[in-house]
Residue frames relative to the residue before (quaternion, step in Angstrom):
aa qw qx qy qz dx dy dz
M 1.0000 0.0000 0.0000 0.0000 0.00 0.00 0.00
P 0.5973 0.6293 -0.3706 0.3316 3.08 0.60 0.05
P 0.2131 -0.7720 0.5988 -0.0057 3.06 -0.20 0.82
V 0.6358 -0.5119 0.3902 0.4259 3.74 -1.44 0.11
D 0.7036 0.4748 -0.2929 0.4401 3.56 0.99 -0.62
G 0.7807 -0.3740 0.2151 0.4520 3.45 0.41 1.27
A 0.8694 -0.0702 0.0823 0.4821 3.50 -0.62 -1.15
A 0.5739 -0.5945 0.4078 0.3885 3.53 0.81 0.71
E 0.1724 -0.8628 0.4683 0.0813 3.52 0.66 1.06
V 0.0918 0.8055 -0.5765 0.1018 3.57 0.32 1.20
P 0.4124 -0.7344 0.4707 0.2626 3.60 -0.62 1.05
E 0.1471 -0.7992 0.5801 0.0558 3.53 -0.81 1.06
S 0.7726 0.2515 -0.1424 0.5653 3.56 1.22 -0.24
G 0.6922 0.4806 -0.3447 0.4135 3.51 -1.28 0.22
L 0.6842 0.4218 -0.2857 0.5219 3.59 1.25 -0.10
P 0.3535 -0.7496 0.5115 0.2268 3.61 -0.48 1.10
L 0.2534 -0.7929 0.5398 0.1254 3.55 -0.77 1.04
T 0.7801 0.1763 -0.1138 0.5894 3.58 1.16 -0.44
D 0.4885 -0.6455 0.4999 0.3080 3.54 -1.17 0.56
D 0.6241 -0.5198 0.4188 0.4060 3.52 -1.31 0.30
A 0.6070 -0.5690 0.4026 0.3817 3.54 -1.15 0.58
P 0.4287 -0.7129 0.4850 0.2698 3.63 -0.85 0.91
Q 0.5938 -0.5558 0.4384 0.3824 3.51 -1.27 0.40
S 0.5571 -0.5941 0.4542 0.3609 3.55 -1.19 0.47
A 0.6817 -0.5068 0.3335 0.4090 3.58 -1.27 0.36
S 0.6758 0.4889 -0.3073 0.4580 3.60 1.04 -0.66
E 0.6495 0.5310 -0.3258 0.4359 3.60 1.11 -0.56
E 0.6215 0.5916 -0.3557 0.3705 3.60 1.00 -0.72
P 0.7012 0.4374 -0.3100 0.4701 3.67 0.73 -0.91
A 0.6346 0.5343 -0.3462 0.4381 3.58 1.00 -0.75
A 0.6639 0.4908 -0.3082 0.4726 3.55 0.94 -0.84
A 0.6496 0.5134 -0.3231 0.4584 3.57 0.99 -0.77
E 0.6645 0.4985 -0.3118 0.4613 3.58 0.97 -0.84
A 0.6532 0.5209 -0.3205 0.4463 3.58 0.97 -0.84
A 0.7180 0.4338 -0.2520 0.4825 3.57 1.05 -0.70
G 0.4719 -0.6864 0.4404 0.3350 3.57 1.25 -0.10
T 0.5508 0.5949 -0.3990 0.4285 3.56 1.13 0.61
P 0.6251 -0.5423 0.3892 0.4046 3.59 -1.19 0.39
G 0.5086 -0.6449 0.4879 0.2956 3.53 -1.22 0.64
P 0.7555 -0.4048 0.2645 0.4420 3.53 -1.29 -0.08
C 0.7014 0.4348 -0.2797 0.4906 3.62 1.18 -0.42
S 0.6750 0.4430 -0.2966 0.5101 3.60 1.24 0.16
C 0.1907 -0.7735 0.5879 0.1401 3.52 -1.25 0.21
W 0.6575 -0.5309 0.3677 0.3881 3.52 -1.29 0.31
V 0.6609 0.5386 -0.3159 0.4163 3.60 1.07 -0.57
C 0.8321 0.2165 -0.0820 0.5040 3.54 0.68 -1.11
G 0.5098 -0.6956 0.4057 0.3028 3.63 1.18 0.13
N 0.8610 0.0380 0.0207 0.5068 3.59 0.00 -1.31
S 0.6404 0.5441 -0.3371 0.4245 3.62 1.11 -0.50
P 0.5119 -0.6293 0.4757 0.3401 3.55 -1.01 0.72
C 0.1127 0.7885 -0.5938 0.1140 3.54 -0.89 0.89
D 0.2269 -0.7954 0.5495 0.1179 3.54 -0.93 0.83
S 0.2949 0.7861 -0.5033 0.2044 3.56 1.20 0.46
G 0.6491 0.5214 -0.3252 0.4484 3.58 1.00 -0.82
A 0.6615 0.5068 -0.3087 0.4586 3.56 0.97 -0.88
S 0.6616 0.5050 -0.3177 0.4542 3.56 0.96 -0.85
Q 0.6467 0.5098 -0.3266 0.4638 3.58 1.00 -0.79
E 0.6496 0.5097 -0.3190 0.4653 3.58 1.00 -0.79
A 0.6403 0.5195 -0.3266 0.4620 3.58 1.02 -0.77
K 0.6370 0.5265 -0.3309 0.4555 3.56 1.04 -0.77
K 0.6539 0.5125 -0.3201 0.4553 3.56 1.03 -0.77
K 0.7176 0.4608 -0.2605 0.4526 3.57 0.97 -0.85
A 0.6245 0.5661 -0.3554 0.4040 3.61 1.05 -0.67
P 0.3473 -0.7459 0.5238 0.2205 3.61 -0.70 1.01
C 0.6335 -0.5222 0.4085 0.3989 3.51 -1.25 0.39
R 0.5301 -0.6500 0.4418 0.3183 3.56 -0.93 0.90
G 0.8229 0.1954 -0.1680 0.5064 3.56 -0.80 1.03
L 0.4357 0.7149 -0.4613 0.2939 3.60 1.23 0.00
G 0.6344 0.5413 -0.3350 0.4384 3.60 1.02 -0.75
L 0.6636 0.4860 -0.3029 0.4814 3.57 1.02 -0.78
F 0.6175 0.5283 -0.3461 0.4688 3.58 1.10 -0.63
Y 0.6268 0.5159 -0.3306 0.4813 3.58 1.03 -0.75
T 0.6424 0.5190 -0.3241 0.4614 3.59 1.00 -0.78
L 0.6219 0.5361 -0.3297 0.4659 3.56 1.05 -0.78
L 0.6546 0.4933 -0.3068 0.4837 3.58 0.95 -0.86
S 0.6369 0.5338 -0.3268 0.4501 3.57 0.98 -0.83
A 0.6626 0.5021 -0.3070 0.4633 3.59 0.90 -0.91
F 0.6554 0.5127 -0.3131 0.4579 3.56 0.99 -0.83
L 0.6830 0.4868 -0.2944 0.4581 3.59 0.89 -0.92
F 0.6316 0.5156 -0.3350 0.4723 3.60 0.99 -0.76
S 0.6636 0.5063 -0.3082 0.4565 3.59 0.96 -0.85
V 0.6410 0.5054 -0.3268 0.4763 3.59 1.01 -0.76
G 0.6262 0.5291 -0.3348 0.4646 3.58 1.04 -0.74
S 0.6369 0.5119 -0.3187 0.4804 3.59 1.05 -0.75
L 0.6135 0.5525 -0.3392 0.4510 3.56 1.07 -0.75
F 0.6782 0.4806 -0.2967 0.4702 3.60 0.91 -0.85
V 0.5866 0.5435 -0.3723 0.4711 3.60 1.11 -0.58
K 0.6709 0.4939 -0.2864 0.4732 3.55 0.97 -0.87
K 0.6746 0.5139 -0.2964 0.4393 3.60 1.04 -0.73
V 0.5766 0.5743 -0.3899 0.4311 3.61 1.15 -0.47
Q 0.2428 -0.8315 0.4915 0.0897 3.57 -0.55 1.17
D 0.8310 0.2769 -0.0988 0.4722 3.58 0.68 -1.10
V 0.6051 0.5286 -0.3629 0.4720 3.59 1.17 0.44
H 0.4544 -0.6942 0.4930 0.2617 3.57 -0.85 1.02
A 0.6164 -0.5761 0.3932 0.3656 3.57 -1.14 0.67
V 0.6305 0.5298 -0.3382 0.4554 3.59 1.05 -0.70
E 0.6545 0.5021 -0.3174 0.4678 3.58 1.01 -0.76
I 0.6012 0.5364 -0.3561 0.4733 3.59 1.07 -0.66
S 0.6445 0.5185 -0.3141 0.4660 3.57 0.99 -0.83
A 0.6337 0.5298 -0.3323 0.4553 3.59 1.02 -0.77
F 0.6517 0.4989 -0.3160 0.4760 3.59 0.93 -0.85
R 0.6317 0.5320 -0.3269 0.4595 3.57 1.02 -0.78
C 0.6569 0.5089 -0.3108 0.4614 3.61 0.95 -0.84
V 0.6424 0.5164 -0.3258 0.4632 3.59 0.96 -0.83
F 0.6539 0.5170 -0.3131 0.4551 3.57 0.93 -0.89
Q 0.6901 0.4657 -0.2887 0.4728 3.59 0.87 -0.90
M 0.6048 0.5670 -0.3591 0.4286 3.58 1.06 -0.68
L 0.6467 0.5265 -0.3165 0.4522 3.57 1.00 -0.79
V 0.6742 0.4670 -0.2885 0.4942 3.57 1.19 -0.50
V 0.6920 0.5056 -0.2866 0.4282 3.59 0.94 -0.89
I 0.6099 0.5875 -0.3649 0.3869 3.62 0.95 -0.79
P 0.6841 0.4509 -0.3176 0.4773 3.68 0.76 -0.83
C 0.6313 0.5356 -0.3449 0.4424 3.61 1.02 -0.70
L 0.6631 0.4899 -0.3107 0.4730 3.60 0.96 -0.80
I 0.6355 0.5158 -0.3313 0.4694 3.59 1.02 -0.76
Y 0.6623 0.5102 -0.3029 0.4575 3.59 0.96 -0.84
R 0.7244 0.4381 -0.2483 0.4709 3.59 0.94 -0.86
K 0.2914 -0.8103 0.4704 0.1930 3.61 1.32 -0.23
N 0.4174 0.7129 -0.4647 0.3188 3.58 0.99 0.84
G 0.5261 -0.6397 0.4122 0.3795 3.58 1.27 -0.07
F 0.4888 -0.6824 0.4785 0.2577 3.52 -1.34 0.28
I 0.6585 0.5515 -0.3046 0.4115 3.60 1.20 -0.48
G 0.3886 -0.7270 0.4835 0.2945 3.58 0.98 -0.77
P 0.6925 -0.4640 0.3367 0.4379 3.61 -1.26 0.21
K 0.6107 -0.6102 0.3679 0.3455 3.53 -1.03 0.82
G 0.7282 0.4477 -0.2580 0.4502 3.60 0.85 -0.88
Q 0.7075 0.4601 -0.2516 0.4737 3.60 1.25 -0.28
R 0.4480 0.7336 -0.4419 0.2568 3.61 1.21 -0.12
I 0.6234 0.5318 -0.3519 0.4525 3.60 1.03 -0.68
F 0.6579 0.4886 -0.3077 0.4834 3.58 1.05 -0.76
L 0.6183 0.5284 -0.3421 0.4706 3.58 1.08 -0.68
F 0.6399 0.5194 -0.3253 0.4636 3.58 1.01 -0.81
L 0.6703 0.4864 -0.3000 0.4734 3.59 0.89 -0.90
R 0.6363 0.5318 -0.3281 0.4523 3.55 0.99 -0.83
G 0.6799 0.4931 -0.2893 0.4592 3.57 0.96 -0.87
A 0.6872 0.4907 -0.2881 0.4515 3.57 0.88 -0.96
L 0.7113 0.4448 -0.2649 0.4753 3.59 0.83 -0.95
G 0.6514 0.5238 -0.3218 0.4446 3.59 0.99 -0.79
S 0.6715 0.4805 -0.3043 0.4750 3.58 0.95 -0.81
T 0.6177 0.5258 -0.3468 0.4707 3.61 1.06 -0.66
A 0.6283 0.5282 -0.3262 0.4689 3.56 1.04 -0.77
M 0.6359 0.5271 -0.3310 0.4563 3.59 1.01 -0.76
I 0.6484 0.5128 -0.3189 0.4636 3.60 0.93 -0.87
L 0.6629 0.5038 -0.3026 0.4639 3.57 0.93 -0.90
L 0.6335 0.5316 -0.3346 0.4518 3.58 1.02 -0.73
Y 0.6749 0.4833 -0.3015 0.4691 3.58 0.87 -0.88
Y 0.6269 0.5147 -0.3407 0.4754 3.57 1.05 -0.68
A 0.6358 0.5270 -0.3309 0.4567 3.59 1.00 -0.78
Y 0.6328 0.5306 -0.3349 0.4537 3.59 0.99 -0.77
Q 0.7048 0.4592 -0.2683 0.4695 3.57 1.02 -0.79
A 0.7302 0.4667 -0.2459 0.4342 3.58 1.01 -0.78
T 0.7920 0.1759 -0.0941 0.5769 3.57 1.08 -0.64
S 0.7087 -0.4572 0.3062 0.4414 3.58 -1.26 0.05
L 0.6283 -0.5612 0.3914 0.3702 3.55 -1.22 0.60
A 0.6623 0.5133 -0.3087 0.4501 3.58 0.97 -0.85
D 0.6594 0.5164 -0.3155 0.4460 3.60 0.89 -0.92
A 0.6814 0.4860 -0.2964 0.4601 3.59 0.84 -0.97
T 0.6597 0.5110 -0.3159 0.4515 3.61 0.94 -0.84
V 0.6501 0.5215 -0.3222 0.4489 3.57 0.93 -0.87
I 0.6833 0.4951 -0.3044 0.4420 3.59 0.83 -0.94
T 0.6134 0.5549 -0.3599 0.4317 3.61 1.04 -0.66
F 0.6338 0.5429 -0.3385 0.4347 3.60 1.15 -0.48
S 0.5285 0.6009 -0.4244 0.4237 3.58 1.25 0.17
A 0.4250 0.7360 -0.4456 0.2812 3.60 1.25 -0.13
P 0.6467 0.5211 -0.3628 0.4226 3.69 0.83 -0.75
V 0.6219 0.5374 -0.3501 0.4492 3.60 1.06 -0.66
F 0.6627 0.4786 -0.2997 0.4919 3.58 0.96 -0.85
T 0.5945 0.5697 -0.3625 0.4366 3.59 1.09 -0.65
S 0.6436 0.5198 -0.3196 0.4620 3.59 0.97 -0.84
I 0.6528 0.5136 -0.3158 0.4587 3.59 0.99 -0.82
F 0.7104 0.4498 -0.2685 0.4700 3.60 0.80 -0.98
A 0.6131 0.5361 -0.3527 0.4608 3.60 1.10 -0.63
C 0.6261 0.5201 -0.3321 0.4766 3.58 1.11 -0.66
I 0.6930 0.4849 -0.2832 0.4522 3.59 0.96 -0.87
F 0.8127 0.3123 -0.1354 0.4729 3.58 0.71 -1.10
L 0.7691 0.3306 -0.1843 0.5151 3.61 1.05 -0.66
K 0.4039 -0.7462 0.4408 0.2929 3.58 1.35 0.05
E 0.3223 0.7291 -0.5331 0.2836 3.57 1.03 0.75
K 0.5913 -0.6098 0.4053 0.3380 3.55 -1.16 0.65
Y 0.1519 -0.7581 0.6298 0.0747 3.56 -1.00 0.91
S 0.1676 -0.8435 0.5087 0.0418 3.54 -0.18 1.36
P 0.6719 -0.4597 0.3746 0.4438 3.61 -1.25 0.08
W 0.5828 0.5643 -0.3764 0.4474 3.60 1.11 -0.55
D 0.6456 0.5130 -0.3193 0.4671 3.57 0.97 -0.82
A 0.6318 0.5206 -0.3306 0.4696 3.59 1.03 -0.74
L 0.6400 0.5192 -0.3244 0.4644 3.59 1.03 -0.79
F 0.6524 0.5039 -0.3137 0.4712 3.59 0.96 -0.86
T 0.6258 0.5340 -0.3354 0.4592 3.58 1.05 -0.74
A 0.6453 0.5174 -0.3168 0.4642 3.58 0.98 -0.84
F 0.6345 0.5208 -0.3267 0.4685 3.59 0.99 -0.80
T 0.6605 0.5123 -0.3101 0.4530 3.58 0.94 -0.88
I 0.6545 0.5036 -0.3171 0.4663 3.59 0.89 -0.90
T 0.6324 0.5294 -0.3271 0.4613 3.59 1.01 -0.80
G 0.6628 0.5114 -0.3044 0.4544 3.57 0.95 -0.89
V 0.6542 0.5040 -0.3131 0.4690 3.58 0.96 -0.85
I 0.6388 0.5196 -0.3315 0.4605 3.61 0.98 -0.78
L 0.6475 0.5152 -0.3229 0.4593 3.59 0.97 -0.78
I 0.6681 0.4828 -0.3007 0.4797 3.58 1.09 -0.68
V 0.6765 0.4828 -0.2963 0.4707 3.60 0.94 -0.85
R 0.0727 -0.8387 0.5303 0.1004 3.57 1.01 -0.89
P 0.0225 -0.8285 0.5595 -0.0007 3.63 0.53 1.10
P 0.5581 -0.6554 0.3938 0.3225 3.62 -0.89 0.90
F 0.6460 0.5329 -0.3464 0.4228 3.63 1.01 -0.67
L 0.7000 0.4050 -0.2731 0.5210 3.59 1.28 -0.20
F 0.8027 0.2983 -0.1225 0.5016 3.57 0.94 -0.91
G 0.5114 -0.6397 0.4346 0.3747 3.59 1.20 -0.26
A 0.6474 -0.5508 0.3683 0.3767 3.56 -1.24 0.47
S 0.6266 0.5619 -0.3505 0.4108 3.62 1.02 -0.67
A 0.6612 0.4935 -0.3084 0.4735 3.58 1.05 -0.70
A 0.6677 0.5108 -0.3054 0.4471 3.58 1.08 -0.68
G 0.4509 -0.6763 0.4731 0.3397 3.62 1.06 -0.60
T 0.7450 -0.3605 0.2749 0.4893 3.56 -1.24 -0.27
E 0.6403 -0.5701 0.3586 0.3694 3.55 -1.17 0.63
E 0.6803 0.4949 -0.3021 0.4484 3.58 0.91 -0.90
S 0.6934 0.4624 -0.2877 0.4718 3.59 0.82 -0.96
Y 0.6494 0.5078 -0.3298 0.4600 3.59 0.99 -0.71
S 0.6059 0.5531 -0.3577 0.4460 3.60 1.06 -0.67
V 0.6640 0.4759 -0.2990 0.4931 3.59 0.98 -0.86
H 0.6328 0.5322 -0.3231 0.4603 3.58 1.00 -0.85
L 0.6577 0.5146 -0.3093 0.4548 3.58 0.98 -0.83
K 0.6388 0.5139 -0.3312 0.4671 3.59 0.99 -0.79
G 0.6621 0.5018 -0.3058 0.4651 3.58 0.95 -0.85
T 0.6433 0.5231 -0.3204 0.4581 3.56 1.04 -0.78
F 0.6546 0.4998 -0.3086 0.4758 3.59 0.94 -0.86
A 0.6291 0.5232 -0.3349 0.4672 3.59 1.04 -0.73
A 0.6547 0.5050 -0.3151 0.4659 3.60 1.00 -0.80
V 0.6409 0.5064 -0.3219 0.4787 3.59 1.01 -0.78
A 0.6478 0.5058 -0.3178 0.4729 3.60 0.96 -0.85
H 0.6109 0.5363 -0.3467 0.4681 3.57 1.06 -0.72
A 0.6647 0.5068 -0.3150 0.4495 3.60 0.86 -0.91
I 0.6540 0.5101 -0.3153 0.4611 3.60 0.99 -0.82
L 0.6897 0.4640 -0.2863 0.4766 3.60 0.86 -0.94
A 0.6155 0.5328 -0.3499 0.4635 3.58 1.06 -0.68
A 0.6395 0.5201 -0.3240 0.4643 3.59 1.04 -0.76
V 0.6446 0.5041 -0.3208 0.4769 3.60 0.96 -0.84
T 0.6344 0.5357 -0.3273 0.4510 3.57 1.01 -0.81
M 0.6586 0.5059 -0.3122 0.4614 3.58 0.95 -0.85
V 0.6244 0.5215 -0.3391 0.4724 3.59 1.05 -0.69
I 0.6412 0.5109 -0.3254 0.4711 3.60 1.00 -0.78
I 0.6463 0.5084 -0.3210 0.4699 3.59 0.96 -0.85
R 0.6487 0.5044 -0.3145 0.4752 3.58 1.01 -0.81
K 0.6250 0.5389 -0.3343 0.4552 3.59 1.07 -0.72
M 0.6723 0.4840 -0.2987 0.4738 3.60 0.97 -0.82
G 0.2038 -0.8156 0.5177 0.1591 3.58 1.07 -0.72
K 0.7734 -0.3485 0.2681 0.4566 3.53 -1.14 -0.73
S 0.4638 0.6958 -0.4442 0.3217 3.59 1.25 0.14
V 0.7262 0.3456 -0.2110 0.5556 3.59 1.27 -0.29
D 0.4594 -0.6812 0.4981 0.2772 3.54 -0.91 0.93
Y 0.5950 -0.6113 0.3952 0.3407 3.54 -1.03 0.85
F 0.6837 0.4899 -0.2953 0.4532 3.59 0.92 -0.87
Q 0.5878 0.5405 -0.3790 0.4676 3.62 1.14 -0.46
S 0.6246 0.5296 -0.3313 0.4687 3.56 1.06 -0.74
I 0.6627 0.4858 -0.2981 0.4858 3.58 0.96 -0.84
W 0.6137 0.5669 -0.3469 0.4261 3.58 1.04 -0.77
Y 0.6599 0.4809 -0.3031 0.4914 3.59 0.90 -0.88
Y 0.6178 0.5684 -0.3280 0.4332 3.55 1.05 -0.80
V 0.7439 0.4058 -0.2410 0.4731 3.60 0.76 -0.99
V 0.6467 0.5182 -0.3383 0.4459 3.63 0.98 -0.75
L 0.7042 0.4347 -0.2689 0.4927 3.58 0.78 -0.98
G 0.6175 0.5444 -0.3467 0.4497 3.57 1.08 -0.65
L 0.6580 0.5000 -0.3098 0.4702 3.57 0.97 -0.84
L 0.6488 0.5050 -0.3209 0.4703 3.61 0.95 -0.84
E 0.6506 0.5150 -0.3138 0.4616 3.58 0.95 -0.85
C 0.6619 0.5079 -0.3070 0.4579 3.59 0.95 -0.87
I 0.6458 0.5215 -0.3242 0.4538 3.60 0.97 -0.84
I 0.6604 0.5044 -0.3122 0.4605 3.59 0.93 -0.89
V 0.6784 0.4873 -0.2984 0.4618 3.59 0.87 -0.94
L 0.6637 0.4977 -0.3113 0.4636 3.60 0.94 -0.83
F 0.6249 0.5278 -0.3395 0.4645 3.58 1.07 -0.68
I 0.6597 0.4963 -0.3056 0.4745 3.59 1.01 -0.81
L 0.7271 0.4315 -0.2411 0.4765 3.58 0.91 -0.92
G 0.3259 -0.7579 0.4987 0.2658 3.59 1.18 -0.51
E 0.4476 0.7215 -0.4140 0.3282 3.55 1.16 0.65
W 0.4748 0.6958 -0.4442 0.3050 3.61 1.22 -0.06
S 0.3284 0.7131 -0.5673 0.2487 3.56 -0.68 1.11
L 0.4879 -0.6416 0.5018 0.3138 3.55 -1.08 0.71
P 0.5341 -0.6281 0.4429 0.3522 3.60 -0.96 0.74
Y 0.4613 -0.6998 0.4764 0.2655 3.57 -0.93 0.92
C 0.7090 0.4477 -0.2545 0.4819 3.56 1.03 -0.78
G 0.4812 -0.6717 0.4841 0.2881 3.55 -0.94 0.89
L 0.6042 0.5624 -0.3576 0.4368 3.57 1.13 -0.60
D 0.6338 0.5197 -0.3320 0.4668 3.59 1.03 -0.73
R 0.6246 0.5281 -0.3401 0.4640 3.60 1.04 -0.70
L 0.6358 0.5124 -0.3216 0.4794 3.56 1.04 -0.78
F 0.6383 0.5265 -0.3295 0.4548 3.59 0.97 -0.80
L 0.6359 0.5306 -0.3356 0.4489 3.60 0.99 -0.78
I 0.6446 0.5046 -0.3167 0.4791 3.57 1.01 -0.80
L 0.6736 0.4987 -0.2971 0.4575 3.56 0.94 -0.89
V 0.5752 0.5690 -0.3829 0.4459 3.61 1.10 -0.59
G 0.6821 0.4783 -0.2823 0.4756 3.57 0.94 -0.89
L 0.6709 0.5117 -0.3030 0.4429 3.58 0.92 -0.91
F 0.7130 0.4414 -0.2687 0.4740 3.58 0.80 -0.96
G 0.6175 0.5340 -0.3496 0.4597 3.59 1.07 -0.63
L 0.6644 0.4860 -0.2995 0.4824 3.56 0.98 -0.85
G 0.6485 0.5164 -0.3226 0.4568 3.59 0.94 -0.82
G 0.6460 0.5149 -0.3231 0.4616 3.58 0.98 -0.80
Q 0.6566 0.5073 -0.3128 0.4623 3.57 1.01 -0.79
V 0.6291 0.5375 -0.3358 0.4500 3.60 1.00 -0.79
F 0.7067 0.4504 -0.2743 0.4717 3.59 0.81 -0.96
L 0.6149 0.5277 -0.3552 0.4661 3.61 1.08 -0.61
T 0.6397 0.5204 -0.3205 0.4661 3.58 1.01 -0.81
K 0.6663 0.4935 -0.2987 0.4726 3.59 0.93 -0.90
A 0.6284 0.5340 -0.3388 0.4529 3.59 1.04 -0.72
L 0.6894 0.4782 -0.2812 0.4658 3.59 0.94 -0.89
Q 0.6042 0.5627 -0.3580 0.4361 3.59 1.20 -0.38
I 0.8027 0.2733 -0.1241 0.5153 3.61 1.03 -0.69
E 0.7470 0.3196 -0.1996 0.5477 3.61 1.23 -0.06
K 0.5691 -0.5966 0.4406 0.3549 3.57 -1.17 0.58
A 0.6084 -0.5998 0.3839 0.3503 3.54 -1.16 0.67
G 0.5964 0.6011 -0.3621 0.3897 3.60 1.07 -0.67
P 0.7049 0.4335 -0.2774 0.4881 3.63 0.71 -0.97
V 0.6178 0.5397 -0.3501 0.4522 3.59 1.06 -0.69
A 0.6580 0.5034 -0.3112 0.4656 3.60 0.95 -0.86
L 0.6413 0.5141 -0.3275 0.4661 3.58 1.02 -0.73
M 0.6764 0.4894 -0.2968 0.4635 3.58 0.91 -0.87
R 0.6005 0.5853 -0.3607 0.4084 3.59 1.11 -0.59
T 0.5460 0.6170 -0.4039 0.3976 3.60 1.19 -0.37
L 0.5044 0.6345 -0.4311 0.3964 3.60 1.24 -0.14
D 0.4542 0.6648 -0.4521 0.3839 3.59 1.24 -0.19
V 0.6543 0.5176 -0.3074 0.4577 3.56 0.99 -0.89
V 0.6437 0.5212 -0.3212 0.4592 3.58 0.97 -0.85
F 0.6672 0.4923 -0.3018 0.4706 3.58 0.89 -0.92
A 0.6331 0.5392 -0.3344 0.4434 3.60 1.01 -0.80
F 0.6531 0.4998 -0.3135 0.4748 3.59 0.96 -0.83
I 0.6589 0.5122 -0.3121 0.4539 3.59 0.94 -0.88
F 0.6813 0.4860 -0.2917 0.4633 3.60 0.88 -0.95
Q 0.6338 0.5353 -0.3405 0.4426 3.58 1.00 -0.78
I 0.6798 0.4798 -0.2922 0.4715 3.59 0.98 -0.80
I 0.7120 0.4726 -0.2696 0.4439 3.59 0.87 -0.96
F 0.8072 0.3359 -0.1559 0.4597 3.58 0.68 -1.10
F 0.7773 0.3018 -0.1762 0.5232 3.61 1.10 -0.53
H 0.3375 -0.7748 0.4752 0.2450 3.58 1.32 -0.02
D 0.4687 0.6499 -0.4343 0.4114 3.53 1.09 0.83
V 0.1789 -0.7978 0.5706 0.0765 3.56 -0.30 1.27
P 0.4256 -0.7169 0.4804 0.2723 3.64 -0.61 1.03
T 0.4887 -0.6523 0.4977 0.2967 3.54 -1.14 0.70
W 0.6378 -0.5206 0.3935 0.4091 3.55 -1.27 0.27
W 0.5655 0.5743 -0.3910 0.4444 3.59 1.18 -0.47
T 0.6654 0.4938 -0.3008 0.4721 3.57 0.95 -0.89
V 0.6414 0.5186 -0.3276 0.4608 3.59 0.96 -0.82
G 0.6617 0.5002 -0.3074 0.4664 3.58 0.96 -0.86
G 0.6515 0.5047 -0.3114 0.4732 3.58 1.00 -0.81
A 0.6335 0.5294 -0.3279 0.4591 3.56 1.02 -0.79
L 0.6472 0.5154 -0.3235 0.4592 3.59 0.95 -0.82
C 0.6496 0.5164 -0.3206 0.4567 3.59 0.98 -0.79
V 0.6955 0.4700 -0.2820 0.4647 3.59 0.84 -0.97
V 0.6633 0.4932 -0.3097 0.4699 3.59 0.93 -0.88
A 0.6290 0.5223 -0.3378 0.4662 3.60 1.01 -0.74
S 0.6421 0.5282 -0.3164 0.4567 3.56 1.02 -0.80
S 0.7026 0.4519 -0.2719 0.4777 3.59 0.80 -1.01
T 0.6301 0.5259 -0.3338 0.4637 3.60 1.06 -0.70
G 0.6600 0.5051 -0.3085 0.4626 3.57 0.95 -0.86
A 0.6457 0.5111 -0.3218 0.4672 3.57 0.99 -0.81
A 0.6558 0.5113 -0.3141 0.4581 3.59 1.00 -0.82
I 0.6547 0.5060 -0.3148 0.4650 3.59 0.94 -0.86
R 0.6482 0.5180 -0.3234 0.4548 3.58 0.97 -0.84
K 0.6663 0.4852 -0.3115 0.4729 3.60 0.90 -0.85
W 0.6190 0.5494 -0.3308 0.4534 3.56 1.07 -0.79
C 0.6757 0.4892 -0.2930 0.4672 3.59 0.90 -0.93
Q 0.6528 0.5150 -0.3213 0.4532 3.58 1.00 -0.78
S 0.6882 0.4861 -0.2858 0.4566 3.58 0.97 -0.84
S 0.6830 0.4924 -0.2919 0.4537 3.60 1.14 -0.55
K 0.5193 0.6406 -0.4261 0.3719 3.59 1.25 -0.13
């Protein structure tokens, strides 16, 4: 779940899950007669004879193309991975500054959407504390993710972010009183094993497996940042689930970008790292980070509108595949067998959790 935008910005609101209640059997003919239209047993073509041509045509219009949701998910995974690649390619810009540029870019998109939907910028009175927490924690997760991309390999950071669903199950059990089954414990064990294989602590694997002291220190910081991102992303998802459909999706994003921008400005002021990139190529990369991140979010949203969450979660694991491919092609860095083994453990864990949720929802 994790997407480039922090907590895998999965829309939890703004999407109608059920249709409005239909009219009763006695109301339909009366309404049809009053409007001068055929009743439920008539059609526009044949007048008095029962015909289902109109219903069939309407069903054809509403039915999405088979596999279109999975194709949108594939595009989303590719765009998110390309956005991560550009974050990694930016050399002279701090991760916090990249996050600030990302927040500004998203703000320019969210403001017109909120004005068009006429839902306001503050949100419902009883949900504002949750919106604040969602914005603060989600933006912190985004900063940690970008730092992880810069400090460690693209494949390692991407794999660790996929441990977020496991942490989500744990926090949902604690705060939302959802059931935590033995299957969830097994998935958690797989995830921890995968993270250990990626971190490769010297007291377990020896100094030779960890690499040089300096490079391993940077790798360890990036790994811890990726793990912290996964934990905060999980907490954010629990908060979004707690709010449910009572909060508009764009209001949630609005808090995310506003609080994220304020947080980035404060941190950059403290660190003294605020500066425009000197290289024109880095400026282009910053723009592309925003464009590809937004495109990935759009296609992920469209996929979730027409496809079940289970298949979408399974298809999202292609992020890991793209990360490995990009790391080899653009950075000439072939992942070690430890990383491959850790990736298999984490992907197996997230895949198992997705399949289990899919089976539960289909019962």
